[in-house]
N, C-alpha and C positions, 0 to 999 in steps of 0.2 A: 819369885819376887814377893816378899812379905811386906805388908803395910805396917808402918809404925803405929802402935796403939795411941789413940787420941788425935791422930791426924784426920782432918776433915777433907773430903774430896768433893769435886764438882765436875760437871760436864761443861766443856767449853765448846760452843757451836758458832759457826759463821753462816750467814745467810743474807738475802737481799732485803732485810728489814731495817727500817729507819728509827724504830722506837722499841722500848721494852714491851709496850702493849701489843705491837704487831708480832714480835717474837713470841710472846706469851700465847697469842691466838694461834700462831703456827705450831706451837708445842701442843696446845690443848685440842684444837679442832679435830684432828684425825681420830683422837681417842674418844672424843664426844660423839663423833659420827658413828664410830663402831658401837658405842654404848647404845645410841638411839636405835641402830639397826637391830641390836640384840634385845634391848629392853622395851623399845617402843616410845620412850620419852626420856627427858633429861631434866633434872633440877640441880641447882647449883651445889647442893650438899652432896650430890653424887660424885663430885670431884674427889672427895675423901674415900670413896668406895672403889674408884678405878685404880687397880694395882698395875703399875708399870712393870714392876719386878717385886718379888716377895719383900714385904716390909716397907715399900715405898708407893704411896698413892700420888696421883696427879695433883691433888690438893695440897700435898705437903712440899711441893716444889715452888721455888720462886725464880724469876728471871731478872737478871741485872745486866745492863749494857756496860761493857768494859772498854769498848772502842767502837768505831763506826762499823756496823755489821757484825760485831763480835759480842757474844752474850755468854754469861755464866748462868748455868742452871744448877741450883743447889737447894738443899733442904732449908726450910724456913723455921724449923723447930730446933733451937739450940740444944735441947735435951736429946734429940735424935738426929745427929748429923749423918750425912752420907759417908759410909765406909767406902773403901776402894771397890769392894765387891758389889755393893749396892749401886755405886756410881756407874760401874761397868754394865750392870743390868739395865739401868736407866738409858745409858748410851745405846745399848743394843735395841731397846724398844723404840727410841727416837730414830735410830738409823732405819728400822723397818718401815717407818712412816715417810721417810724421804722428804722431809720438809726443810732440812738444813743441808748446806753444801759440805761442811767439814764438821766432824765430831771427835772430840778427844776427852779423855779423863785425866784430870790433873789435881794435885793437892790444892786446896783452897787457900788463897792468900788471906791473911788476917786483916 
């Protein structure tokens, strides 16, 4: 299955979170904990150094609530949108952390 050129993808997740802030923390916290274990400390600019998959840093992702308990995780830089391949890499990284109940990769709605 080949992705169409120019189509932006996102990761859609479900979980017991009531706000975007809670879902963002659920996304970021396990990666920050791993970073601290490895490096010994964390500063906010480190989010841009934490690679979830090649070419995608934790700091380059945003979380948007699209329904109760359903969130879209997508790139925040319109110049570097998530391709299907990168979105699948992000989904795999998120799945390893087990912070969300369901995870799927979908074309992003405009």
